[in-house]
N, C-alpha and C positions, 0 to 999 in steps of 0.2 A: 520386560516391558519398559519402554522409555517413558520419560515424563511427558505428559500432555494429554490431549483429548484422544479418546479411542472411538473408532468408527467401525461398526460391523456391517459388512456387506455380504450377503449370502449368495453364493454362486452354486447352484445346484446342478451337478453333473448327473442329471436324472434321465429317465426314459421319457423323452418329450419330443414332439414334432415342432416344426418351425412354421410352415405356412398352414393356415387354416385353424390356428388357435388364437384365442383372444389375448394370449400373452404377447404375441408379436404379430398381429394380423397383417400389418403393412410393412413388414421387414423382410424383403426378399433376400435370398442367399445368392452367392455367386458361384460360378463354375460348376463342378460336379455335384456340389451340395444341392444347388437349385435343381439340377437335372434329376437327382434322385428323388426329390420331393415331388417333382412334376411327373414322375414316371407313370403314376396311376392315381386315381382318385380315392383309393382305399385308405382306411385309417393307418397311420404310421405308428400308433400306440396300442398297447394292450392295457386295459383299465381293470384294476382290482378294487372291489368294494371294501371299504373300511367303516364299520359302524362306530359311531361316536355317541357317548351318552354322558350325562352329568354324574359325577362322583364327588363324594365329600372332599373338600379342600382344606378347610380349617374347622376347628371344634371350639366349643365354649361350654362353661358351666351354666347352670340355671341362674337367672337374674338375682342379684342380692350382694350384700357385703358379708364376707366371711373372714374368720380369724383363726389363727393357730394360737394355742394357749400353752405357756411354759410355766411350770411350778418352780419358783425360785427358792422358797424356804417354807417351813411350817412349824407350828407350835401345837402342843397338845395340852388341853386344860381339863381338869376334873373338879367339879364343884367350885370353880373359880380360881383354882390353884394350878400352876403350871406343873405338868409331869414330865415334859420334854420341851426343850427350846426355851428361849427367853422372849416372852411376848412384849410388844410395844403398843402403846396406844395408837390407834389408827384403823385404816381400812384393811380388812382381810376377806378371804373368800372361803366359804364352806362348800365342800363337795358332796353333792347328793347323788342318789342312784341315777343311772343314765348319764353320768359324767356331766352334771350341771353344776356350774360354779355360781353360788349366790353371794352377792356382796353383803358384808356385815361390818359392824364397827365395834372394836374392843376398847373398853375404858376401864381403868383401875380405880376402884373406890375403896379406900382403906387398903387392905391387903387382898381384896377380892376383885378378880377380873369379871367384868360383866359384858354380856352381849346384848345391847339394847337395854331393856329393863330387867332382863333375867340374868342368872348366873351363867357365865361362859362354861360350856361343856362340849368337848369334842376336839377335832383337829381343824386347825385354821391355816389357810395358805396365803402366801404372797405370790401373785402371778404376774406375768407379762403377756398381754394379748397383742398380736401383730396381724395386720390385715393381710390376707392371703391373696396373692396375685398370680398364682400359677395357672397354666392353661392345659387342657387335655390334648393328647396327641392322637387319640383314636376315639371312635364312637363308643367303645366298650369301657373306657376309663371311668373309674369311680374314685372318690376320696372321702373317707369317713372320719378323719381326725381333725375336722374343722368345726368351728362353732359360729353360732349366730349370737348377736348381742341384743338383749331386751332393753326397754326404756329404763328399767330399774337397775341397770348395770350388770345384770347376770348374763352368763355365757352358757349356751346350751349346745351340746354336740349335735351335729347333723351329718348327713351323707350327701356328697355331690355326685351327680351323674352327668356324663358328657352328652352333648347334643351337637348336631351339625350347625356350624355358623355360616359357612359359604360353600359353594360348589365350584368345581372346575370340570373341564372336559376330560374325558378319559384318554384322549390322545392330545399330545402337545403339538401345537401348530408349528410347522416349519415351512417358510416361504419356498414355493417351487416344488414341494413334495406332495401336497394334497390338492385335489382339484374337485370341482363340482360343475354341474351343468348350469349354463346360464339361462336355460329355458326349461320347459316341462318335458322336453324330449330326453331319451336316454343319452348319457354322456357319450360324446364322440369328439373327433378332432376339431370339428367346427364350433361346438358350443362349450368346450372345456375351458374353464377359467380358474385362476387360483382361488382356493377356498378360504381366503383370509376373512371374507365377510361372514362366513358361517362361524368361524372360531371367535370372531370379535363379539358375538352376541353374549350377553350375560346368562349363564346357564341357570335354569331353575332345577328344582329337585328331581323332576321327571323328564327333563328335556333330552332329546336325542335327534340325531340326523345321520346322514350317510355322506362320506366323501370317498375319493378314489385316489389310489396311487397309479402310476403308469410307467411303463417301460417300452423301449423301442421295439417295434415289430419288424424292423429291418435288420437283416442278418449282418453281423460284424459291424454294427454301428450303435453308438450310444448318443443320447441327447445331452447337450450342455444347456442347462437352463440357468441364465444369469439373473440373479436377483439383487436389487439394491435396497437394503433395509435402511433407508435414510432416517436419521434421528435428528430432529429439530433442524438447526441450521448447519449441521455438520457436513463433512465431505460426502459427496455422492459420486456414483459412477455414471459417466456419460456413455461413451461408446466402448464396446468390448469386441476384441478380435481373437478368433481361434485360428491357429496356424498349425499345419502338420506337413512334414516333408513330402514333396512331390504331389501336393494337393493344393488346390486354390484355397486361399484364406477366406473366412466368412466373418463379416462384420455386422453386428447388430447394435441397435440403439436401445440402451437400457432405460426403462421408464418406471423407476421406483420399484415397488414390490409387485407391480404387474409383470415385470420381468421381460425377458426376450430369450428365445431358444434357437439353437442350431444343432445340426447333427454332425458327429465326428466319427471317424473310423476308430475301432477299438484296436488295442495292441500296437498303437503307433505313437511315437513321441509327440506330445501335444504342448504347445506354448499358448498361454493366455496373456493377452495385452489389454490393459484397461486404461481409460483416461479419466482422471479425477476432475471434478468440477465443484464449484461452490465451496471452495476452501474458505473457512472463516477469515474475515478481514484481519490482517495483522498476524496471521498464522502461516506456517509452512509445514509441509509434510516431511517428516524426518525418517520414517520407517513404515514399511507396509509388509505385513505377513499374511500368508495364506495358510489357514489351518484346514488340512484335508482330513475329513472324517470318513472312514470306511466302516461299513457294518461289521461290528464285532472285532474291530482292530484298534490299535492305538492311533491317536491323532498324530498326523505328520505335519510339522511346521515348515513352510517354505518362505524364505525371505525374498521379497520382490526386488527387482532392480529398478530403482527410482531415478527418473530423469525429469525434473520439473513436475508436471502433472501426469506424466506417462509412467506406468508401472508394468513390468513384464515378469511373468511367473513361468518357470519350467515345471509343468505338471507331470512330466514323465509320461509313461504309457497308461492309458485308461483301459482297465479291464472290466470294471464293474461300476455300478452307480456309486457316485460319491457326492458329498456336499463340501463345498469349499467356502470357508468363512474368511472374508478379508478383514483384517484389522489394520486400520491406518492410524498411525500416531502422528499427531501434529503438536507443535509447540510454538511459542511466541517467536516471530521472526525478529531478528536484531539487525540494526543498521551499522554500517561502517562508513561514516560520513567523511567528506573531504571539505576543507575550508579554503576558499579562494578570496583574495582581497583586492580591492581597487580603492585604496584609501589615500587621503592626503592629510599629512600631519598626525597620523596615528597608525597603530598596528592592531591586529586582532588575532585571537587564538581561541581554541576550545579550552574550556575549564572544566575539570572533573571528568566523569564517565561519559564516553561517547558511544559505546556499544550498547545502545538502549533499544527499547522495543520499537518496531517499525510503526506500530499503531499505538499512539498515546505515550510514546517515550518523551523524555525531556532532555534537551541539550542546553548548555550554557556557553555563551560566547563572551569573552572579556575583551574590551577595547581599551587600549592604553595610549594616551596622547603622547606625542613626541616631547612636548613640553607641558609640564604639570599645570601651568597657568591657563591652558586651553581646555581643561576638562569640561567646564560648564559650557563653553562655546560649542563643543562637539555634540551636546545634547540636542536632538532634533535634526541633526545633520548626518546621522548614520542610517543607512538603508540596508536591511538584512532580508534576503529572500532566498528561495531555493531555485537552482538553475532549471529544475524540472517543473514546468507549469502545472503538472498534474498533482504535485504535492500540495497538501492542504495544511499549512502551518500557521501558527499564530506567534507573533513576537511581542512579548510584553514590554512595557516601558522600562527603561534601564534603571538600575539602582547603583548608587555611588558607594564605593568602598575602597579605601587605600589608594586613592588617586586614580581609580579605574572605573569604567562603566561595565556593568554586568547585564547581559540580555538573556532572558529565558525564552527558549523556543519549544513549543509543544505542537503536536498535531500528528498527521498521518503522512507517511512517505510512500510514494508509488513503488519504489524499488529499494533494495538493500544497500545501495551505494549512492546516497544522495550527495549533491554538491551544494554547499551553502556559500552564497556570495555576500560578502560584506563590502559595501562601497560608500562613497561620500567622504565626509570629513571636512576639513577647513577649506574655505574658499580661497581662490588664488587672487584675491583683490590686492592691488598694489598702488601706491601713490608716491610720486617723486617730485622734487623741485630742484631744477638745475639752474642755478642763478635766478633769473626772473621768469624762466620757462617752467611749464607745469605739465605733468603727464599722470594719467590715472587709468588703471585697468580694473574693470569689474568682471570677474571671471568665476565660473563654476569650479568645483574642486578638481575636475578632470581636464581642464583646459588651462594652459599657461601661455602668457604673452609678455614679452619684455617691453615695459613702457618706455624705457630709454631709447630702444631701437625704433619704436613707432614715432616718438618725438623727433628723432633724427631724420627719419624718412619724410615726415611731414614738413620739416623745415627745408628739405631738399626739393620740394615741389616748386614748379615755375611760378606759381601765383603767390608765393609767400615772400615777405619782405624781411631780409636778414637784419634790418635795423629795428625791427619790432620784436616783441616777446610772444612766444607761441605756446599754445595749450592743446592737448589732445586727450580725449576720453574714449577708451576702448571698452566695448560691452560685448560679452559673449554669452550665448545661451545654448544649452545642449538639450537634445531630445533623443529618445530611443527610436523614433520614427523619422523617416526621411521627410524633407520638406515636400509639399504637394507638387511643386514644380518638377520634381524628379520622377514622379510616379510612372509616367509612360516610359521614360528611358529605362528605369529599373525593371519594369515589367518585361521589356524586350531583352534586356540583359539576361533575365532569368529564362527566357525562351531559348536563348543560345546556350545558357549554362544554368541548369537548375540548382547548382550549388552556391550561387551568388546570394549573399546575405548582407543586410544593412547592419553595420556596427553601431553607428550613431550619426546624428546630424548636429553640426555646429554652425550657428549663425554669428557672424562677426560684423559689428558696426563700429565705425570710427567717426567721431566728430572732432573737428579742429577749428582753430581760430587764432587771431592775433590781437594784441592790445593796440590801442590807438597811437601809442608812442613808446619809446624805449625805456621810459622811467617806470611805467605801470607794471606791477607784478601780475603775471598771467595766473589764471585759476580755472577751475572747472567751468565756471560761468562764461569764460572766454570762448570755450569750444562750443560753437553753435552751428557750424556748417558741416554737412555730410561730406565725408571723404570716401570716394569710391575706389580710387586706385592710387598706387605709388609708382615711382620710377623704378625702384628696385624691390625685389621680393622681401617680404617680412616673414617671420617664422611663427607659426601657430603650433604649439605642442599639445597633442591630444593623448591622454592616457586611454588605451584601448579597453573596452569592456572585457571582462573575464572570458566570455564565450568567444571573443574575436581574437584572442591571443594565440600565438604560435600557429597561425594559419598561413595562408599564402594567397597570391593573386590580389593583393591589396591595390585599390585605386580609389580616387576621390572624384566625385562629380561636383563641379562648381557652377553656381548660377550667378551670372553677372550681366546687368543691362539687358535682360531678356534672353541671353544666350546661355547654353550649357556647355561647359568644357570638362574634359577628362584629364585629370592629373595622375601621372603614374611615376614609377620609381626611376625612370630615366629622365634626367633633368633637361629641360628645354628653356634656354635663356634664363637659367636660374630658377625656373619654376618646376614644381613636381612634388613628390613626397619621398619620405624615407622612413623605414620601419627599423626601430632599434629596441629590441626586447619588447617590453609592454607598451612602448611609446611610439606614436606615429607623428612625424613632423610634416606639416604642410608649408611649402614655400610658395608664396603667392603674391602677386602685385595687385590683383583685383579682389574686391571684397563683396561678400553677401553670404549666401548659404553654401555650406560644404557638407556633403554626405559621404561618409567613409564606408566603403564596401569591401568585401573579401570573399574568397572562395573557401567554403567550409570543408571541402574535400582535400585541401592541400595542408601540408604540415608546416611548411615554412617558405619564405621567399628567398630568391637569390639576393645576396647582400647588395644593398643599394650603394651607389657612388656617394662619396662625401660631397656636400654642398660646396660649390665654388661659384659665388655670384659673378666673378669676373670671367668665368668660362664662357667662351663664345658658343654659338649654336652648335651642338654636337651632331646635328643632323644637316643634311644638305637637301636643297630643293631639287625635286625630280623634274628635269627639263622636259621630259616626255609627258608630264601631267602637271602643268602649272597649278600651284595652290596646294599640292600634295607634298608632305614632308616624308622623305625616306630616311629612317635613322641610319647613322653612319655605321652602327654595329651590325646592321642587316637583320636584326632580330624581329623587327616589326613592332617593338615596344617603344612607346614615346612618352615623353614627359607630359605633353599636353596634346590632346587630340582635338582637331578643329571643331568649331561651332559655327553654325549658320542659323539664320532666322528660320522660322517655321516654313517659309516659302521655298526653301532649297529643294531642288528636284530629287526624286528618289534615286535616279541613276547616280547623280553626283554624291548623294549621301552614302550610297553603297560603297563608293570608292573611299570615302572618308572613314569608313568603319575600321579599316586596317591601316590607315595612314594618317599623317598629320599635315597641317597646312601652315604656310608661313606667308606673312605679308610681303607683297612685291616691293614694299619700301625697305630696301636693304639698309638704308641709313637709320631706320628705327624698327628693329625687329620686335615683333609682338606675338603674343600667344595666338595661334591659329584658331579660327572658329571651327567648332565641332557641331555638325548639324544634328539637331534632335532627330531628324528623319534618318540619319545614318544609324542611329541606335535603334530606331523603330524598324529599320531594315533587318 
């Protein structure tokens, strides 16, 4: 027997019918089984009466406290002088007729021993009296070597006589073996129910009743009565299926000890399949055995083939009534967790035992900063969660030790292979001063922007004065949900491909400004004006969430000036995206919200081309459909797919779905507008 909880389910292969019994009144059989039951309305069982009466179960002695007495030593005195033994002053017992021990006190006065006020004479005993706790085993038992104790300390021998303490039924209840009538009519297939109710009554000394056994009245068939003796919250049997070669299988729904029955052919190989349910939380079934008990023979053990909650038993051929006891062994389910990280400025790992209980186990994760000076900065910036939203875990506040942060995780995991994700870390805030110019980036841990590049592109704008000092402030904010402006577009993308998922949303804002003269040092206060676009693409580096890594079909939706554009891995006028390991790079001239999406059904993307801002438009304009861009590689993949205002027609939008659009101003190529309606199409 393996370690764990044990569950006994009784499956009685008894002489029982299927339809017309209260054991399974609404469970029809299939195929030939059903036809055989429906063949006629006669009883399918032969019932045999079994009288049951109350018989003694346990016995007890009459009420009272009783003792056994052991004589340890004795002294004999005559006329106050010892004739044997060496008396000592103290308590002794004298033994009288009828084996009564009377307590006395011996004292020596001069050279004479006295008992009370008189001279000691006779035999005196030192005894040990022990309370008797034995119980009788039959009603005829007696015990005559025990004593009662009086208030004066004396012990008097008495005789104990057994009497009945409790009663039991003369027949032991076995689910599915004994039946009774559910009404006042003689027992038959219609009113026969399991007799558990009768046996559950507490028997009195003269109580009695009748039950019945039954066997199949159909030639060459036996009944399989499946009983689930469910104990507390332990495993129970749901459905059970009996299969035999060249015969339709029969499936019944087991309802506790009320059971369910079906008929099977005798002398035919029989397979029993059961489905387990209500397995205790945090447990798993490790072994299931069927103990087949045949009348007058040795029990046979059959180990079931377990697959999840399904168990199959080869019962061999059934030749006579048998009872099959199912013993399911369950034990604590253990997890094998995986750790994935999305950290900036730190690393994480499991610490200690990881093969812990699925329900109530404890994991420890240790976070180590890349630089020891950042230990305190990391506190409050680490997010630990399970990738499975069905897991119910609690992450305690970290403790510091040896320059590391330790996090305790407890709770319940939905499966045995949970994925723990550790993200966050140091922010990517940066600040630089180049001469009298100033640049600052305020960025989350998973977004990175080069402040020097932003400053360079700002100074390259037409409305900036090269004789003045410039300042830019870049702010990024990330979210796991797409910006609302993309909702309709994403909904329609998912209609076309149900595997499309949102990785994250990045909002990028840039403020710029210049000093009034060349002598003034620029600062963050100088940057007061919104910057919506640059002449050349800037780079936004995004660290992909764990669940979005190593996938495929990446693209980015960009919202700019009320239009939505699609950026893909083929670059258009230097704009688009590139995926490199866990990082995604957005190359963009226009700023606002960016939502990163991917296809969760794909494992990887085709390697993207290296960014070359000087590369001219790799696509050419389709002369047959002005405003539509046909990629030069002929693949239909574009760096930017066009955007139009909401008023764009449906027909035009449909064309834009698989193409891109270029401005007719060849002297100033720009990202083509991508109609929202095209995505809605």
